[in-house]
Residue frames as a rotation matrix with the C-alpha (Angstrom) as fourth column:
MET 1
0.195 0.980 0.032 10.66
-0.281 0.087 -0.956 -18.92
-0.940 0.177 0.293 3.49
LYS 2
-0.413 -0.338 0.846 10.59
0.538 0.658 0.526 -21.09
-0.734 0.673 -0.090 0.39
LYS 3
-0.515 0.219 -0.829 10.21
-0.628 -0.755 0.191 -19.10
-0.584 0.618 0.526 -2.86
VAL 4
0.171 0.721 0.672 7.36
0.235 0.632 -0.738 -20.42
-0.957 0.284 -0.061 -5.00
SER 5
-0.845 -0.487 0.221 8.08
0.301 -0.091 0.949 -20.74
-0.442 0.869 0.223 -8.73
SER 6
-0.099 0.854 -0.510 5.72
-0.510 -0.484 -0.711 -18.95
-0.855 0.190 0.483 -10.98
GLN 7
-0.631 -0.153 -0.760 6.43
-0.757 0.338 0.560 -21.34
0.171 0.929 -0.329 -13.83
ILE 8
0.458 0.855 0.244 3.73
-0.852 0.500 -0.154 -23.96
-0.253 -0.137 0.958 -14.56
ASN 9
-0.621 -0.455 0.638 4.81
-0.298 0.890 0.345 -27.63
-0.725 0.024 -0.688 -14.41
PRO 10
-0.577 0.425 -0.697 3.48
-0.757 0.042 0.652 -29.00
0.307 0.904 0.297 -17.79
ASP 11
-0.800 0.259 -0.541 2.18
0.301 0.953 0.011 -32.03
0.519 -0.154 -0.841 -15.81
GLU 12
-0.623 0.512 -0.591 0.13
0.639 -0.104 -0.762 -29.74
-0.452 -0.853 -0.262 -13.61
ALA 13
-0.913 0.190 -0.360 -1.27
-0.316 -0.888 0.333 -27.47
-0.257 0.418 0.871 -16.26
CYS 14
0.064 0.991 0.114 -4.99
-0.431 0.131 -0.893 -27.40
-0.900 0.008 0.436 -17.12
LYS 15
-0.773 -0.265 0.577 -5.65
0.255 0.703 0.664 -30.06
-0.581 0.660 -0.476 -19.82
THR 16
0.198 0.958 0.207 -8.99
0.689 0.014 -0.724 -28.61
-0.697 0.286 -0.658 -20.83
PRO 17
-0.473 -0.333 0.815 -8.97
0.846 -0.429 0.316 -26.80
0.245 0.839 0.485 -24.13
CYS 18
-0.775 0.224 -0.591 -9.74
0.112 -0.872 -0.477 -23.09
-0.622 -0.436 0.650 -23.72
PHE 19
0.205 0.954 0.217 -13.20
0.738 -0.006 -0.674 -22.07
-0.642 0.298 -0.706 -24.95
ASP 20
0.976 0.191 0.104 -12.01
0.217 -0.820 -0.530 -18.69
-0.016 0.540 -0.841 -26.01
GLN 21
0.311 -0.950 -0.021 -8.32
0.920 0.295 0.260 -18.88
-0.241 -0.100 0.965 -26.94
ASP 22
-0.079 -0.344 0.936 -8.18
0.564 -0.789 -0.242 -15.37
0.822 0.508 0.257 -28.34
LYS 23
0.779 0.402 0.482 -9.54
-0.176 -0.597 0.783 -13.94
0.602 -0.694 -0.394 -25.02
VAL 24
0.871 -0.465 -0.157 -7.01
0.357 0.379 0.854 -15.81
-0.338 -0.800 0.496 -23.02
ALA 25
-0.011 -0.903 0.429 -4.11
0.991 -0.069 -0.119 -14.81
0.137 0.424 0.895 -25.32
ALA 26
0.191 0.101 0.976 -5.25
0.226 -0.972 0.057 -11.09
0.955 0.210 -0.208 -25.06
ILE 27
0.938 0.219 0.268 -5.43
-0.206 -0.268 0.941 -11.24
0.278 -0.938 -0.206 -21.27
LYS 28
0.615 -0.784 -0.081 -2.07
0.727 0.525 0.443 -12.98
-0.305 -0.331 0.893 -21.05
SER 29
-0.026 -0.598 0.801 -0.57
0.803 -0.490 -0.340 -10.18
0.596 0.634 0.493 -23.17
ILE 30
0.473 0.228 0.851 -2.05
-0.225 -0.903 0.367 -7.37
0.852 -0.365 -0.376 -20.95
LEU 31
0.992 -0.119 0.039 -0.79
-0.016 0.187 0.982 -9.21
-0.124 -0.975 0.183 -17.76
SER 32
0.386 -0.912 0.140 2.64
0.922 0.380 -0.066 -9.69
0.007 0.155 0.988 -19.29
GLU 33
0.014 -0.324 0.946 2.88
0.353 -0.883 -0.308 -5.86
0.935 0.338 0.102 -19.72
GLU 34
0.589 0.308 0.747 2.07
-0.515 -0.570 0.641 -5.40
0.623 -0.762 -0.177 -16.07
GLU 35
0.793 -0.189 -0.579 4.10
0.391 0.887 0.246 -8.30
0.467 -0.421 0.777 -14.75
GLU 36
-0.184 -0.982 0.049 7.19
0.606 -0.153 -0.781 -6.26
0.774 -0.114 0.623 -14.14
ARG 37
-0.510 0.075 0.857 5.29
-0.471 -0.858 -0.205 -3.71
0.720 -0.508 0.473 -11.84
LEU 38
0.464 0.829 -0.312 3.29
-0.155 0.423 0.893 -6.34
0.872 -0.366 0.325 -9.89
PRO 39
0.067 -0.456 -0.887 5.98
0.892 0.426 -0.152 -7.08
0.448 -0.781 0.435 -7.26
GLU 40
-0.872 -0.376 0.315 6.28
0.233 -0.883 -0.408 -3.33
0.431 -0.282 0.857 -6.78
LEU 41
-0.107 0.948 0.298 2.41
-0.570 -0.304 0.763 -3.12
0.815 -0.088 0.573 -6.27
ALA 42
0.466 0.235 -0.853 2.59
0.381 0.817 0.433 -6.07
0.798 -0.527 0.291 -3.86
ALA 43
-0.478 -0.707 -0.521 5.19
0.813 -0.131 -0.567 -4.28
0.332 -0.695 0.637 -1.75
PHE 44
-0.722 0.332 0.607 3.07
-0.247 -0.943 0.222 -1.14
0.646 0.010 0.763 -1.88
TYR 45
0.344 0.929 -0.139 0.11
-0.341 0.261 0.903 -3.08
0.875 -0.263 0.406 -0.53
LYS 46
0.155 -0.380 -0.912 2.35
0.745 0.652 -0.145 -4.81
0.649 -0.657 0.383 2.10
LEU 47
-0.876 -0.481 0.048 3.34
0.346 -0.693 -0.632 -1.38
0.337 -0.537 0.773 3.48
LEU 48
-0.396 0.811 0.430 -0.41
-0.634 -0.581 0.511 -0.43
0.664 -0.070 0.744 3.60
GLY 49
0.223 0.595 -0.772 -1.12
0.030 0.787 0.616 -3.65
0.974 -0.161 0.158 5.40
ASN 50
-0.597 -0.474 -0.647 -0.35
0.688 0.112 -0.717 -2.26
0.412 -0.873 0.260 8.73
THR 51
0.416 0.868 -0.272 -2.97
0.876 -0.302 0.377 -0.63
0.245 -0.395 -0.886 11.06
THR 52
0.155 -0.476 -0.866 -0.42
0.658 -0.604 0.450 1.83
-0.737 -0.639 0.219 12.53
ARG 53
-0.844 -0.528 0.089 0.55
0.395 -0.501 0.770 3.18
-0.362 0.685 0.632 9.15
LEU 54
-0.340 0.824 0.453 -3.13
0.684 -0.114 0.721 3.49
0.646 0.555 -0.525 7.99
LYS 55
0.560 0.500 -0.661 -3.87
0.813 -0.486 0.321 5.49
-0.161 -0.716 -0.679 11.18
ILE 56
-0.329 -0.758 -0.563 -0.93
0.509 -0.645 0.571 7.80
-0.795 -0.098 0.598 10.36
LEU 57
-0.866 0.058 0.497 -2.24
0.463 -0.283 0.840 8.36
0.189 0.958 0.218 6.85
PHE 58
0.136 0.985 0.109 -5.71
0.786 -0.174 0.593 9.12
0.602 0.005 -0.798 8.14
ALA 59
0.391 -0.024 -0.920 -4.36
0.802 -0.482 0.353 11.39
-0.452 -0.876 -0.169 10.84
LEU 60
-0.648 -0.664 -0.373 -2.20
0.322 -0.682 0.656 13.37
-0.690 0.306 0.656 8.41
GLY 61
-0.520 0.563 0.642 -5.27
0.732 -0.093 0.675 13.59
0.440 0.821 -0.364 6.12
GLU 62
0.585 0.760 -0.285 -6.73
0.803 -0.490 0.340 15.92
0.118 -0.427 -0.896 8.76
SER 63
0.965 -0.261 0.031 -3.67
-0.263 -0.960 0.093 18.10
0.005 -0.097 -0.995 9.32
GLU 64
0.161 -0.987 -0.006 0.09
-0.237 -0.033 -0.971 18.51
0.958 0.157 -0.239 9.30
LEU 65
0.973 0.168 0.158 1.48
-0.172 0.074 0.982 17.10
0.153 -0.983 0.101 12.53
CYS 66
0.027 -0.994 0.109 4.77
-0.925 -0.066 -0.373 16.94
0.378 -0.091 -0.921 14.30
VAL 67
-0.397 -0.320 -0.860 6.22
-0.158 0.947 -0.280 13.51
0.904 0.025 -0.426 15.35
CYS 68
-0.998 0.026 0.063 5.23
-0.059 0.137 -0.989 14.02
-0.034 -0.990 -0.135 18.97
ASP 69
-0.325 0.943 -0.069 1.59
-0.873 -0.327 -0.362 14.81
-0.364 -0.057 0.929 18.01
ILE 70
0.070 0.253 -0.965 1.46
-0.737 0.665 0.121 11.67
0.673 0.702 0.233 15.86
ALA 71
-0.734 -0.469 -0.492 2.97
0.019 0.709 -0.705 9.64
0.679 -0.527 -0.511 18.65
HIS 72
-0.849 0.482 0.217 0.27
-0.304 -0.111 -0.946 10.85
-0.432 -0.869 0.240 21.11
VAL 73
-0.005 0.884 -0.468 -2.46
-0.998 -0.030 -0.046 10.16
-0.055 0.467 0.883 18.54
LEU 74
0.132 -0.031 -0.991 -1.24
-0.442 0.893 -0.087 6.63
0.887 0.449 0.104 18.05
GLU 75
0.781 0.037 0.623 -0.33
-0.622 0.134 0.772 6.24
-0.055 -0.990 0.128 21.75
LEU 76
0.770 -0.632 -0.086 3.16
0.551 0.727 -0.410 5.12
0.322 0.269 0.908 20.69
SER 77
0.213 -0.764 -0.610 6.73
0.487 -0.458 0.744 6.23
-0.847 -0.455 0.275 21.53
THR 78
0.620 -0.034 -0.784 8.23
-0.530 -0.756 -0.386 8.82
-0.579 0.654 -0.486 19.32
ALA 79
-0.498 -0.861 -0.102 10.91
-0.681 0.316 0.661 6.27
-0.537 0.399 -0.743 18.26
ALA 80
-0.510 0.426 0.747 8.27
0.459 0.870 -0.183 3.77
-0.728 0.249 -0.639 17.14
THR 81
0.648 0.706 -0.284 6.38
0.243 -0.545 -0.803 6.58
-0.722 0.451 -0.525 15.38
SER 82
0.260 -0.573 -0.778 9.43
-0.724 -0.649 0.236 7.86
-0.639 0.501 -0.583 13.66
HIS 83
-0.679 -0.453 0.578 10.31
-0.095 0.835 0.542 4.34
-0.728 0.313 -0.610 12.48
GLN 84
0.009 0.834 0.551 6.83
0.757 0.354 -0.549 4.16
-0.654 0.422 -0.628 10.75
LEU 85
0.730 0.255 -0.634 7.07
-0.083 -0.888 -0.452 7.66
-0.679 0.383 -0.627 9.33
LYS 86
-0.202 -0.895 -0.398 10.48
-0.619 -0.198 0.760 6.98
-0.759 0.400 -0.514 7.77
SER 87
-0.705 -0.017 0.709 9.28
0.390 0.825 0.409 3.95
-0.592 0.565 -0.575 5.89
MET 88
0.390 0.886 0.249 6.14
0.768 -0.164 -0.619 5.81
-0.508 0.433 -0.745 4.63
ARG 89
0.616 -0.205 -0.760 8.27
-0.357 -0.933 -0.038 8.85
-0.702 0.295 -0.649 3.62
GLN 90
-0.579 -0.810 0.097 10.73
-0.309 0.328 0.893 6.60
-0.755 0.487 -0.439 1.69
GLN 91
-0.330 0.535 0.778 7.74
0.754 0.645 -0.123 5.26
-0.567 0.546 -0.616 -0.15
GLY 92
-0.932 -0.067 0.357 6.91
0.249 -0.833 0.493 8.89
0.265 0.548 0.793 -1.20
TRP 93
-0.010 0.988 -0.155 3.59
0.851 0.090 0.518 9.05
0.525 -0.127 -0.841 0.76
LEU 94
0.751 0.219 -0.623 4.73
0.624 -0.543 0.561 11.73
-0.216 -0.811 -0.544 3.12
ARG 95
0.177 -0.718 0.673 6.71
0.350 -0.594 -0.725 14.88
0.920 0.364 0.146 3.11
LYS 96
0.346 -0.141 -0.928 8.55
0.932 -0.059 0.357 16.36
-0.105 -0.988 0.111 6.16
ARG 97
0.416 -0.183 0.891 9.34
0.090 -0.966 -0.240 19.85
0.905 0.180 -0.385 7.14
ASP 98
-0.182 -0.624 -0.760 11.99
0.933 0.135 -0.334 20.72
0.311 -0.770 0.558 9.76
ASP 99
0.502 0.252 0.827 11.26
-0.003 -0.956 0.293 23.60
0.865 -0.149 -0.479 12.10
GLY 100
0.066 -0.621 0.781 14.26
-0.970 -0.223 -0.095 23.88
0.234 -0.752 -0.617 14.52
LYS 101
-0.777 -0.415 0.473 14.13
-0.583 0.758 -0.292 20.72
-0.238 -0.502 -0.831 16.57
MET 102
-0.019 0.902 0.430 10.59
-0.246 0.413 -0.877 19.82
-0.969 -0.123 0.214 15.61
VAL 103
-0.977 -0.211 -0.030 9.84
-0.108 0.372 0.922 17.66
-0.183 0.904 -0.387 12.51
TYR 104
-0.172 0.978 -0.119 6.37
-0.551 -0.195 -0.811 18.02
-0.817 -0.074 0.572 10.83
TYR 105
-0.887 -0.104 0.449 4.84
0.250 0.710 0.658 15.56
-0.387 0.697 -0.604 8.40
ARG 106
-0.047 0.880 -0.473 2.08
-0.654 -0.385 -0.651 15.93
-0.755 0.278 0.594 5.84
LEU 107
0.391 0.257 0.884 0.62
0.475 0.766 -0.433 13.78
-0.788 0.589 0.178 3.07
HIS 108
-0.700 -0.671 -0.246 2.34
-0.013 -0.331 0.943 14.02
-0.714 0.664 0.223 -0.25
SER 109
-0.908 0.385 -0.162 -0.49
-0.136 0.096 0.986 12.71
0.396 0.918 -0.034 -2.22
ILE 110
-0.451 0.817 0.360 -4.14
-0.730 -0.105 -0.675 13.29
-0.514 -0.568 0.644 -1.32
ASN 111
0.028 0.442 -0.897 -4.96
-0.855 0.476 0.208 10.57
0.518 0.760 0.391 -4.00
LEU 112
-0.701 -0.341 -0.626 -3.73
-0.063 0.904 -0.422 7.87
0.710 -0.257 -0.656 -1.66
LEU 113
-0.908 0.414 0.063 -6.02
-0.131 -0.137 -0.982 9.10
-0.398 -0.900 0.179 1.20
LYS 114
-0.184 0.877 -0.445 -8.91
-0.963 -0.251 -0.097 9.31
-0.197 0.411 0.890 -1.27
ALA 115
-0.137 0.046 -0.989 -8.32
-0.492 0.864 0.108 5.65
0.860 0.502 -0.096 -2.28
LEU 116
-0.908 -0.175 -0.382 -8.17
0.187 0.645 -0.741 4.44
0.376 -0.744 -0.553 1.23
LYS 117
-0.661 0.750 -0.023 -11.46
-0.476 -0.442 -0.760 6.29
-0.580 -0.492 0.649 2.12
GLY 118
-0.032 0.631 -0.775 -12.98
-0.976 0.147 0.160 4.62
0.215 0.762 0.611 -0.89
ASP 119
-0.529 -0.279 -0.801 -11.81
-0.167 0.960 -0.224 1.34
0.832 0.015 -0.555 0.33
LEU 120
-0.970 0.242 -0.002 -13.44
0.028 0.105 -0.994 1.92
-0.240 -0.965 -0.108 3.66
LYS 121
-0.233 0.942 -0.243 -16.74
-0.900 -0.304 -0.313 2.67
-0.368 0.146 0.918 1.91
ILE 122
-0.125 0.193 -0.973 -16.48
-0.661 0.715 0.227 -0.62
0.740 0.672 0.038 0.14
LEU 123
-0.886 -0.160 -0.436 -15.87
0.216 0.690 -0.691 -2.50
0.411 -0.706 -0.576 3.53
GLU 124
-0.763 0.644 0.059 -18.86
-0.383 -0.377 -0.843 -0.57
-0.520 -0.666 0.535 5.04
ALA 125
-0.084 0.813 -0.576 -21.11
-0.996 -0.056 0.067 -1.57
0.022 0.579 0.815 2.19
GLN 126
-0.423 -0.129 -0.897 -20.11
-0.267 0.964 -0.013 -5.21
0.866 0.234 -0.442 2.59
LEU 127
-0.994 -0.034 -0.104 -21.16
0.095 0.206 -0.974 -5.04
0.054 -0.978 -0.201 6.22
ARG 128
-0.558 0.830 -0.015 -24.64
-0.777 -0.529 -0.343 -3.88
-0.292 -0.180 0.939 5.40
């Protein structure tokens, strides 16, 4: 995949003078403060951009579940389920608990689930 440069070619820049140069400068300053974290945020949303992972988050929002129970909820193999759980745990979204041969997962942050449920409400409102 070709990497797109974020630098503006001077020949392609907007030639129209800004109406409110102070506002543009202030916003550019604010964005430059966040620029370092934006790739991290994009990776965060990329991980969320998967129906299976979203289902896992909603399922674990209901109760702590073992890997086998999650696999049955999703109708996936335990291997495929474990793969998804690992990436979500590495992101810090989940915590696991070992109980003998069984591994149980739970949400680490209820705030993520609240945000996702809020997003669903926004989608529902758009459909009305």
